FIVOLUM-580138 format. One line per field, with one value per residue: x, y, z of N, C-alpha, C in turn. Coordinates in steps of 0.02 Angstrom, whole numbers, padded with zeros to 5 digits. Last residue first. Layout:
n.u	(X / ...)
n.v	(Y / ...)
n.w	(Z / ...)
ca.u	(X / ...)
ca.v	(Y / ...)
ca.w	(Z / ...)
c.u	(X / ...)
c.v	(Y / ...)
c.w	(Z / ...)
This chain:
n.u	(07481 / 07640 / 07734 / 07857 / 07961 / 08074 / 08170 / 08229 / 08330 / 08518 / 08594 / 08537 / 08370 / 08333 / 08260 / 08129 / 08083 / 08052 / 08201 / 08194 / 08106 / 08066 / 07963 / 07875 / 07817 / 07718 / 07750 / 07774 / 07862 / 07958 / 07986 / 07975 / 08091 / 08163 / 08180 / 08216 / 08386 / 08398 / 08382 / 08381 / 08303 / 08286 / 08127 / 08165 / 08088 / 08027 / 07923 / 07896 / 07813 / 07763 / 07660 / 07554 / 07551 / 07616 / 07696 / 07848 / 07874 / 08027 / 08080 / 08193 / 08255 / 08363 / 08378 / 08433 / 08499 / 08561 / 08666 / 08669 / 08572 / 08614 / 08541 / 08453 / 08418 / 08275 / 08206 / 08124 / 07992 / 07871 / 07728 / 07671 / 07545 / 07477 / 07394 / 07461 / 07615 / 07789 / 07896 / 08062 / 08176 / 08339 / 08434 / 08556 / 08644 / 08655 / 08704 / 08645 / 08570 / 08597 / 08529 / 08437 / 08309 / 08143 / 08014 / 07865 / 07776 / 07579 / 07529 / 07384 / 07291 / 07299 / 07132 / 07137 / 07194 / 07194 / 07286 / 07376 / 07398 / 07454 / 07568 / 07600 / 07607 / 07684 / 07809 / 07829 / 07876 / 07983 / 08024 / 07896 / 07884 / 07905 / 07920 / 07811 / 07823 / 07909 / 07816 / 07661 / 07584 / 07439 / 07369 / 07231 / 07114 / 07027 / 06903 / 06793 / 06780 / 06946 / 07065 / 07213 / 07345 / 07444 / 07399 / 07283 / 07139 / 07009 / 06995 / 06854 / 06809 / 06774 / 06790 / 06787 / 06790 / 06912 / 06858 / 06823 / 06962 / 07015 / 06945 / 06978 / 07122 / 07101 / 07059 / 07179 / 07280 / 07219 / 07221 / 07332 / 07344 / 07246 / 07178 / 07042 / 07036 / 06964 / 06943 / 06988 / 06981 / 07065 / 07040 / 07097 / 07209 / 07225 / 07204 / 07307 / 07392 / 07354 / 07305 / 07339 / 07366 / 07354 / 07434 / 07378 / 07252 / 07189 / 07094 / 06958 / 06982 / 07115 / 07264 / 07325 / 07341 / 07436 / 07527 / 07529 / 07513 / 07629 / 07706 / 07625 / 07704 / 07814 / 07903 / 07985 / 07810 / 07697 / 07536 / 07390 / 07379 / 07516 / 07622 / 07636 / 07516 / 07534 / 07638 / 07615 / 07475 / 07534 / 07619 / 07492 / 07416 / 07553 / 07554 / 07695 / 07813 / 07767 / 07664 / 07711 / 07695 / 07666 / 07757)
n.v	(-05905 / -05975 / -06135 / -06261 / -06402 / -06526 / -06638 / -06779 / -06821 / -06816 / -06924 / -06985 / -06999 / -07004 / -06876 / -06810 / -06689 / -06737 / -06705 / -06511 / -06388 / -06221 / -06069 / -05920 / -05818 / -05791 / -05767 / -05732 / -05769 / -05726 / -05827 / -05926 / -05915 / -05923 / -06071 / -06100 / -06067 / -06072 / -06248 / -06300 / -06447 / -06574 / -06693 / -06791 / -06928 / -07064 / -07172 / -07332 / -07446 / -07621 / -07752 / -07927 / -08030 / -08050 / -07883 / -07807 / -07637 / -07502 / -07362 / -07269 / -07110 / -06923 / -06801 / -06632 / -06478 / -06445 / -06477 / -06607 / -06741 / -06911 / -07028 / -07177 / -07338 / -07437 / -07563 / -07671 / -07778 / -07922 / -07986 / -08156 / -08203 / -08205 / -08102 / -07999 / -07989 / -07993 / -07936 / -07960 / -07843 / -07741 / -07604 / -07538 / -07368 / -07252 / -07112 / -07162 / -07097 / -07051 / -06903 / -06815 / -06753 / -06692 / -06581 / -06581 / -06448 / -06365 / -06187 / -06109 / -05970 / -05855 / -05882 / -06011 / -06068 / -06085 / -05982 / -06091 / -06174 / -06107 / -06029 / -06192 / -06192 / -06092 / -06125 / -06269 / -06295 / -06303 / -06441 / -06532 / -06630 / -06718 / -06641 / -06694 / -06788 / -06783 / -06821 / -06739 / -06589 / -06520 / -06375 / -06325 / -06245 / -06222 / -06206 / -06279 / -06244 / -06317 / -06358 / -06342 / -06329 / -06399 / -06515 / -06593 / -06714 / -06761 / -06744 / -06772 / -06819 / -06948 / -07100 / -07240 / -07415 / -07448 / -07498 / -07363 / -07305 / -07408 / -07358 / -07235 / -07257 / -07332 / -07206 / -07133 / -07202 / -07214 / -07053 / -06951 / -06816 / -06804 / -06743 / -06758 / -06685 / -06721 / -06716 / -06785 / -06915 / -07002 / -07070 / -06970 / -06997 / -07149 / -07082 / -06989 / -07065 / -07160 / -07162 / -07195 / -06969 / -06870 / -06741 / -06643 / -06632 / -06528 / -06502 / -06396 / -06354 / -06284 / -06379 / -06478 / -06570 / -06537 / -06598 / -06709 / -06788 / -06754 / -06871 / -06987 / -06978 / -06977 / -07087 / -07136 / -07188 / -07269 / -07339 / -07308 / -07392 / -07498 / -07503 / -07605 / -07598 / -07484 / -07500 / -07583 / -07510 / -07413 / -07472 / -07549 / -07418 / -07299 / -07120 / -07027 / -06980 / -06964 / -07111 / -07257 / -07364 / -07537 / -07632)
n.w	(-03841 / -03768 / -03759 / -03753 / -03801 / -03755 / -03831 / -03810 / -03767 / -03706 / -03611 / -03478 / -03396 / -03241 / -03276 / -03342 / -03399 / -03529 / -03598 / -03562 / -03590 / -03655 / -03648 / -03692 / -03686 / -03866 / -04036 / -04141 / -04235 / -04176 / -04073 / -04154 / -04212 / -04115 / -04018 / -04121 / -04107 / -04007 / -04015 / -04167 / -04259 / -04394 / -04472 / -04566 / -04705 / -04740 / -04861 / -04860 / -04973 / -04973 / -05017 / -04998 / -04982 / -04817 / -04791 / -04790 / -04813 / -04770 / -04744 / -04743 / -04705 / -04695 / -04598 / -04584 / -04592 / -04670 / -04676 / -04656 / -04676 / -04704 / -04767 / -04757 / -04640 / -04674 / -04606 / -04661 / -04609 / -04631 / -04525 / -04510 / -04378 / -04217 / -04240 / -04171 / -04287 / -04255 / -04362 / -04419 / -04484 / -04541 / -04528 / -04600 / -04630 / -04694 / -04550 / -04412 / -04259 / -04143 / -04147 / -04246 / -04089 / -04099 / -04004 / -03963 / -03867 / -03832 / -03816 / -03755 / -03755 / -03734 / -03841 / -03911 / -04096 / -04235 / -04258 / -04218 / -04296 / -04399 / -04389 / -04387 / -04525 / -04617 / -04566 / -04612 / -04744 / -04717 / -04671 / -04647 / -04500 / -04404 / -04302 / -04219 / -04196 / -04031 / -03952 / -03947 / -03969 / -03901 / -03891 / -03772 / -03789 / -03985 / -04070 / -04201 / -04312 / -04431 / -04554 / -04604 / -04657 / -04591 / -04574 / -04645 / -04598 / -04497 / -04370 / -04202 / -04047 / -03907 / -03799 / -03782 / -03754 / -03806 / -03927 / -04000 / -03991 / -04087 / -04185 / -04212 / -04246 / -04363 / -04427 / -04404 / -04523 / -04627 / -04667 / -04625 / -04523 / -04395 / -04235 / -04119 / -03945 / -03809 / -03630 / -03480 / -03423 / -03435 / -03537 / -03631 / -03591 / -03670 / -03797 / -03823 / -03872 / -03950 / -04061 / -04195 / -04223 / -04198 / -04249 / -04102 / -04012 / -03932 / -03774 / -03703 / -03553 / -03449 / -03323 / -03273 / -03337 / -03418 / -03352 / -03310 / -03449 / -03491 / -03432 / -03451 / -03575 / -03609 / -03516 / -03637 / -03686 / -03637 / -03711 / -03732 / -03910 / -03955 / -04038 / -04090 / -04142 / -04222 / -04314 / -04390 / -04440 / -04512 / -04586 / -04684 / -04746 / -04705 / -04653 / -04706 / -04754 / -04937 / -05003 / -05029 / -05155 / -05186 / -05252)
ca.u	(07468 / 07556 / 07728 / 07784 / 07952 / 07978 / 08145 / 08169 / 08308 / 08480 / 08571 / 08558 / 08383 / 08380 / 08322 / 08150 / 08084 / 08011 / 08171 / 08222 / 08090 / 08069 / 08000 / 07907 / 07814 / 07751 / 07685 / 07742 / 07771 / 07962 / 07975 / 07905 / 08054 / 08183 / 08142 / 08181 / 08343 / 08418 / 08377 / 08422 / 08303 / 08276 / 08201 / 08147 / 08110 / 08029 / 07975 / 07878 / 07884 / 07734 / 07727 / 07559 / 07585 / 07587 / 07674 / 07844 / 07827 / 07987 / 08060 / 08177 / 08241 / 08293 / 08375 / 08361 / 08477 / 08488 / 08670 / 08691 / 08610 / 08593 / 08561 / 08472 / 08447 / 08363 / 08245 / 08181 / 08011 / 07949 / 07783 / 07719 / 07573 / 07540 / 07376 / 07421 / 07545 / 07729 / 07861 / 08012 / 08160 / 08286 / 08399 / 08502 / 08637 / 08685 / 08666 / 08717 / 08575 / 08605 / 08594 / 08454 / 08360 / 08168 / 08068 / 07908 / 07744 / 07653 / 07547 / 07475 / 07299 / 07313 / 07173 / 07111 / 07205 / 07160 / 07229 / 07381 / 07383 / 07364 / 07516 / 07642 / 07587 / 07617 / 07759 / 07832 / 07792 / 07959 / 08033 / 07956 / 07836 / 07896 / 07988 / 07836 / 07796 / 07948 / 07835 / 07691 / 07610 / 07486 / 07375 / 07292 / 07141 / 07065 / 06955 / 06831 / 06779 / 06878 / 06996 / 07131 / 07278 / 07443 / 07402 / 07337 / 07179 / 07062 / 06962 / 06903 / 06768 / 06824 / 06728 / 06789 / 06737 / 06901 / 06899 / 06776 / 06877 / 06994 / 06935 / 06910 / 07113 / 07149 / 07037 / 07110 / 07284 / 07231 / 07147 / 07359 / 07326 / 07321 / 07154 / 07120 / 07015 / 07017 / 06927 / 07009 / 06965 / 07087 / 07019 / 07021 / 07191 / 07251 / 07134 / 07267 / 07429 / 07426 / 07278 / 07300 / 07372 / 07350 / 07467 / 07373 / 07335 / 07194 / 07157 / 07009 / 06955 / 07020 / 07214 / 07305 / 07275 / 07370 / 07540 / 07532 / 07446 / 07570 / 07742 / 07643 / 07586 / 07785 / 07882 / 08021 / 07875 / 07722 / 07629 / 07467 / 07350 / 07465 / 07627 / 07691 / 07535 / 07474 / 07613 / 07656 / 07465 / 07516 / 07641 / 07558 / 07391 / 07493 / 07574 / 07621 / 07798 / 07820 / 07682 / 07660 / 07741 / 07637 / 07741)
ca.v	(-05862 / -05935 / -06078 / -06241 / -06321 / -06488 / -06572 / -06733 / -06879 / -06782 / -06903 / -06960 / -07008 / -07054 / -06868 / -06862 / -06691 / -06735 / -06756 / -06572 / -06461 / -06264 / -06099 / -05966 / -05851 / -05758 / -05846 / -05658 / -05799 / -05709 / -05750 / -05942 / -05929 / -05879 / -06005 / -06140 / -06074 / -06037 / -06225 / -06294 / -06367 / -06549 / -06609 / -06800 / -06863 / -07043 / -07107 / -07265 / -07438 / -07537 / -07728 / -07871 / -08008 / -08108 / -07958 / -07881 / -07686 / -07583 / -07401 / -07288 / -07150 / -06995 / -06883 / -06653 / -06514 / -06445 / -06414 / -06569 / -06663 / -06865 / -06992 / -07157 / -07254 / -07400 / -07489 / -07646 / -07725 / -07906 / -07910 / -08091 / -08185 / -08225 / -08165 / -08014 / -07982 / -08028 / -07897 / -07973 / -07882 / -07781 / -07693 / -07582 / -07429 / -07317 / -07143 / -07175 / -07121 / -07118 / -06922 / -06880 / -06757 / -06748 / -06596 / -06594 / -06472 / -06416 / -06247 / -06157 / -06026 / -05876 / -05820 / -05994 / -06087 / -06116 / -05951 / -06016 / -06184 / -06084 / -06008 / -06128 / -06244 / -06110 / -06054 / -06238 / -06289 / -06272 / -06344 / -06503 / -06573 / -06735 / -06672 / -06598 / -06775 / -06756 / -06881 / -06763 / -06639 / -06534 / -06405 / -06333 / -06193 / -06249 / -06170 / -06277 / -06185 / -06317 / -06288 / -06409 / -06288 / -06335 / -06492 / -06577 / -06654 / -06788 / -06716 / -06790 / -06780 / -06908 / -07036 / -07190 / -07345 / -07444 / -07543 / -07409 / -07276 / -07407 / -07451 / -07248 / -07235 / -07371 / -07274 / -07115 / -07189 / -07268 / -07115 / -07024 / -06820 / -06849 / -06730 / -06792 / -06676 / -06723 / -06686 / -06709 / -06857 / -06980 / -07097 / -06954 / -06937 / -07118 / -07110 / -06966 / -07028 / -07199 / -07130 / -07207 / -07096 / -06928 / -06811 / -06649 / -06679 / -06555 / -06515 / -06429 / -06322 / -06338 / -06345 / -06371 / -06556 / -06541 / -06547 / -06706 / -06777 / -06723 / -06778 / -06943 / -07008 / -06931 / -07037 / -07082 / -07177 / -07213 / -07334 / -07314 / -07338 / -07445 / -07437 / -07610 / -07650 / -07467 / -07441 / -07613 / -07579 / -07393 / -07457 / -07592 / -07477 / -07324 / -07198 / -07025 / -06964 / -06960 / -07000 / -07231 / -07292 / -07487 / -07611)
ca.w	(-03896 / -03777 / -03762 / -03740 / -03829 / -03754 / -03775 / -03833 / -03832 / -03753 / -03658 / -03459 / -03469 / -03281 / -03260 / -03336 / -03342 / -03502 / -03560 / -03580 / -03552 / -03671 / -03630 / -03721 / -03633 / -03779 / -03981 / -04099 / -04232 / -04217 / -04061 / -04103 / -04240 / -04113 / -03985 / -04134 / -04200 / -03993 / -03974 / -04137 / -04249 / -04307 / -04509 / -04520 / -04668 / -04691 / -04858 / -04832 / -04942 / -04930 / -04990 / -05006 / -05088 / -04881 / -04777 / -04855 / -04772 / -04828 / -04716 / -04815 / -04706 / -04725 / -04594 / -04596 / -04528 / -04720 / -04696 / -04579 / -04707 / -04669 / -04774 / -04807 / -04620 / -04698 / -04597 / -04665 / -04581 / -04606 / -04566 / -04499 / -04429 / -04232 / -04244 / -04112 / -04281 / -04252 / -04332 / -04425 / -04428 / -04535 / -04474 / -04608 / -04591 / -04714 / -04624 / -04452 / -04334 / -04133 / -04101 / -04219 / -04133 / -04062 / -04044 / -03941 / -03970 / -03836 / -03845 / -03733 / -03773 / -03691 / -03810 / -03890 / -03991 / -04204 / -04246 / -04183 / -04210 / -04423 / -04381 / -04326 / -04436 / -04605 / -04509 / -04529 / -04714 / -04785 / -04652 / -04693 / -04563 / -04476 / -04339 / -04292 / -04231 / -04132 / -03972 / -03924 / -04014 / -03901 / -03932 / -03765 / -03757 / -03897 / -04006 / -04143 / -04291 / -04364 / -04502 / -04575 / -04671 / -04643 / -04505 / -04684 / -04626 / -04527 / -04427 / -04258 / -04120 / -03973 / -03878 / -03787 / -03736 / -03734 / -03888 / -03983 / -03966 / -04022 / -04176 / -04235 / -04171 / -04279 / -04431 / -04388 / -04434 / -04588 / -04638 / -04627 / -04624 / -04430 / -04297 / -04133 / -04038 / -03826 / -03702 / -03527 / -03405 / -03375 / -03458 / -03615 / -03582 / -03582 / -03730 / -03840 / -03792 / -03907 / -04017 / -04150 / -04217 / -04144 / -04286 / -04190 / -03998 / -03987 / -03826 / -03764 / -03593 / -03405 / -03388 / -03233 / -03289 / -03423 / -03380 / -03254 / -03415 / -03540 / -03429 / -03398 / -03550 / -03575 / -03476 / -03612 / -03732 / -03627 / -03717 / -03674 / -03831 / -03928 / -03950 / -04063 / -04124 / -04192 / -04246 / -04358 / -04404 / -04448 / -04586 / -04647 / -04695 / -04735 / -04613 / -04695 / -04716 / -04902 / -04984 / -04992 / -05134 / -05140 / -05194)
c.u	(07471 / 07560 / 07658 / 07783 / 07890 / 07982 / 08103 / 08186 / 08274 / 08438 / 08530 / 08579 / 08459 / 08392 / 08383 / 08231 / 08114 / 08026 / 08117 / 08207 / 08147 / 08104 / 08007 / 07974 / 07844 / 07758 / 07769 / 07706 / 07739 / 07889 / 07932 / 07926 / 07978 / 08113 / 08142 / 08133 / 08246 / 08349 / 08366 / 08376 / 08332 / 08296 / 08230 / 08191 / 08105 / 08068 / 07982 / 07925 / 07852 / 07832 / 07704 / 07633 / 07564 / 07596 / 07629 / 07771 / 07820 / 07932 / 08003 / 08118 / 08200 / 08333 / 08321 / 08391 / 08411 / 08450 / 08570 / 08687 / 08600 / 08612 / 08574 / 08554 / 08490 / 08367 / 08305 / 08180 / 08089 / 07951 / 07839 / 07715 / 07646 / 07568 / 07429 / 07390 / 07529 / 07675 / 07799 / 07945 / 08087 / 08247 / 08338 / 08473 / 08546 / 08701 / 08702 / 08693 / 08642 / 08614 / 08606 / 08535 / 08393 / 08249 / 08139 / 07956 / 07840 / 07664 / 07620 / 07467 / 07370 / 07319 / 07207 / 07138 / 07149 / 07149 / 07172 / 07299 / 07351 / 07357 / 07438 / 07562 / 07568 / 07581 / 07707 / 07790 / 07778 / 07878 / 07981 / 07957 / 07914 / 07878 / 07959 / 07881 / 07785 / 07897 / 07870 / 07751 / 07677 / 07516 / 07471 / 07318 / 07227 / 07099 / 06966 / 06898 / 06774 / 06851 / 06960 / 07121 / 07222 / 07372 / 07423 / 07363 / 07226 / 07106 / 07027 / 06931 / 06860 / 06827 / 06761 / 06765 / 06749 / 06850 / 06886 / 06802 / 06878 / 07003 / 06945 / 06893 / 07029 / 07142 / 07044 / 07068 / 07215 / 07238 / 07162 / 07262 / 07319 / 07280 / 07265 / 07095 / 07069 / 07013 / 06964 / 06966 / 06928 / 07046 / 07036 / 07014 / 07131 / 07231 / 07191 / 07204 / 07343 / 07437 / 07301 / 07250 / 07317 / 07346 / 07423 / 07443 / 07333 / 07255 / 07141 / 07069 / 06991 / 07050 / 07168 / 07294 / 07270 / 07308 / 07477 / 07531 / 07457 / 07540 / 07637 / 07656 / 07600 / 07727 / 07843 / 07962 / 07917 / 07800 / 07645 / 07519 / 07365 / 07434 / 07578 / 07699 / 07587 / 07453 / 07570 / 07646 / 07537 / 07484 / 07605 / 07576 / 07427 / 07468 / 07517 / 07626 / 07724 / 07793 / 07728 / 07690 / 07713 / 07713 / 07707)
c.v	(-05794 / -05932 / -06053 / -06147 / -06294 / -06438 / -06535 / -06683 / -06825 / -06799 / -06851 / -06906 / -06959 / -07034 / -06941 / -06857 / -06734 / -06738 / -06792 / -06644 / -06508 / -06301 / -06179 / -06021 / -05934 / -05853 / -05778 / -05718 / -05742 / -05714 / -05693 / -05888 / -05909 / -05866 / -05920 / -06042 / -06055 / -06043 / -06155 / -06241 / -06363 / -06480 / -06559 / -06738 / -06850 / -06978 / -07073 / -07242 / -07328 / -07507 / -07651 / -07808 / -07960 / -08052 / -07986 / -07887 / -07726 / -07624 / -07443 / -07341 / -07208 / -07054 / -06887 / -06734 / -06586 / -06460 / -06385 / -06509 / -06617 / -06795 / -06962 / -07114 / -07225 / -07340 / -07487 / -07586 / -07714 / -07834 / -07923 / -08051 / -08147 / -08213 / -08189 / -08076 / -08001 / -07987 / -07948 / -07973 / -07889 / -07839 / -07697 / -07605 / -07491 / -07373 / -07226 / -07193 / -07095 / -07148 / -06992 / -06892 / -06821 / -06712 / -06656 / -06606 / -06518 / -06453 / -06303 / -06206 / -06052 / -05935 / -05865 / -05928 / -06028 / -06113 / -06023 / -05984 / -06120 / -06156 / -06028 / -06078 / -06223 / -06175 / -06062 / -06200 / -06268 / -06237 / -06301 / -06447 / -06550 / -06698 / -06684 / -06616 / -06727 / -06783 / -06869 / -06799 / -06658 / -06566 / -06439 / -06363 / -06258 / -06212 / -06229 / -06235 / -06172 / -06262 / -06337 / -06340 / -06333 / -06280 / -06395 / -06500 / -06641 / -06726 / -06739 / -06769 / -06786 / -06889 / -06975 / -07141 / -07285 / -07390 / -07524 / -07474 / -07317 / -07367 / -07447 / -07324 / -07221 / -07339 / -07322 / -07165 / -07169 / -07250 / -07165 / -07054 / -06880 / -06837 / -06772 / -06780 / -06696 / -06735 / -06663 / -06751 / -06829 / -06925 / -07056 / -07011 / -06936 / -07030 / -07119 / -07048 / -07006 / -07132 / -07164 / -07212 / -07118 / -06971 / -06868 / -06731 / -06680 / -06575 / -06555 / -06451 / -06419 / -06318 / -06334 / -06332 / -06502 / -06532 / -06519 / -06597 / -06740 / -06732 / -06759 / -06877 / -06950 / -06923 / -06982 / -07080 / -07117 / -07231 / -07285 / -07316 / -07352 / -07413 / -07435 / -07548 / -07640 / -07558 / -07422 / -07574 / -07597 / -07467 / -07440 / -07540 / -07516 / -07386 / -07227 / -07111 / -06957 / -06940 / -07028 / -07158 / -07268 / -07418 / -07527)
c.w	(-03860 / -03830 / -03764 / -03685 / -03786 / -03752 / -03810 / -03780 / -03875 / -03810 / -03682 / -03525 / -03477 / -03343 / -03276 / -03315 / -03307 / -03409 / -03526 / -03558 / -03576 / -03611 / -03647 / -03668 / -03646 / -03730 / -03925 / -04026 / -04184 / -04271 / -04108 / -04089 / -04205 / -04179 / -04043 / -04104 / -04189 / -04077 / -03976 / -04069 / -04183 / -04288 / -04398 / -04525 / -04603 / -04699 / -04815 / -04827 / -04937 / -04899 / -04968 / -04980 / -05051 / -04934 / -04827 / -04773 / -04826 / -04761 / -04768 / -04775 / -04745 / -04710 / -04659 / -04629 / -04567 / -04631 / -04683 / -04579 / -04636 / -04682 / -04712 / -04804 / -04698 / -04680 / -04605 / -04640 / -04597 / -04637 / -04551 / -04549 / -04424 / -04316 / -04261 / -04134 / -04186 / -04239 / -04326 / -04368 / -04444 / -04474 / -04481 / -04553 / -04606 / -04673 / -04648 / -04506 / -04350 / -04212 / -04119 / -04195 / -04169 / -04122 / -04010 / -04023 / -03946 / -03882 / -03837 / -03794 / -03742 / -03680 / -03760 / -03829 / -03953 / -04098 / -04206 / -04146 / -04203 / -04345 / -04384 / -04341 / -04402 / -04528 / -04532 / -04511 / -04647 / -04759 / -04669 / -04683 / -04598 / -04539 / -04409 / -04321 / -04281 / -04171 / -04025 / -03987 / -04024 / -03971 / -03911 / -03836 / -03745 / -03851 / -03964 / -04107 / -04216 / -04340 / -04484 / -04558 / -04666 / -04644 / -04538 / -04614 / -04629 / -04598 / -04445 / -04313 / -04115 / -04019 / -03896 / -03839 / -03704 / -03719 / -03812 / -03932 / -03938 / -03972 / -04118 / -04174 / -04164 / -04252 / -04352 / -04379 / -04367 / -04528 / -04613 / -04586 / -04648 / -04494 / -04318 / -04191 / -04050 / -03896 / -03738 / -03590 / -03468 / -03356 / -03429 / -03561 / -03577 / -03592 / -03665 / -03792 / -03799 / -03846 / -03933 / -04116 / -04230 / -04150 / -04190 / -04201 / -04096 / -03948 / -03849 / -03776 / -03651 / -03527 / -03385 / -03272 / -03251 / -03411 / -03404 / -03292 / -03356 / -03472 / -03446 / -03378 / -03482 / -03585 / -03489 / -03533 / -03693 / -03665 / -03715 / -03665 / -03743 / -03878 / -03964 / -04011 / -04081 / -04127 / -04214 / -04314 / -04363 / -04438 / -04500 / -04600 / -04645 / -04695 / -04647 / -04703 / -04676 / -04798 / -04911 / -04980 / -05081 / -05108 / -05220)
């Protein structure tokens, strides 16, 4: 069994993600929210953790210029294939969020659907500073934070995922532990397909509102605001907190 490095999408996990969340799949209204926010702005949008283009491709089809960044070559390969499928073009880069480099400067940086919570807490200052270095003056950043509201350590959820070709990938989702002191959950996902298997170790960190606001203030970001659940009043519980702030 192939053991993928933590919080990395390998070949099987990327395939399941792509076919369960193809481009245009909105999660709790996030695509609509980001479209409405970004349409008020000019310039290039960097999507950090672009994945398969779930959000980037709808933005491209609306006329936005999107630059995709991801640390998974498997995900970028899917993004390339989806760009061809939808007849779209986008620059992209394989790189780690804390030390990627490009000469491009961005007017907006987005990281939707809790991807920021996959970053090791020890690295977030480097990541935020690197984002800041790639923003134009008065550039704006949008980061979604999520919370372990439904996480229950020790639970196992197993299911068969049917691919477009009707073949089956067996997925076992094991909620291993939750640490209230370090604010981290740990999950392992196992994928089985034909003679191939993959283990995906998955850690998520969460942050309090005041805690994260203070982190941003210490890094001298300004005009810091947050929005609950993409302003979707139909969602009664706190699922997503979007921080919006400027360089």
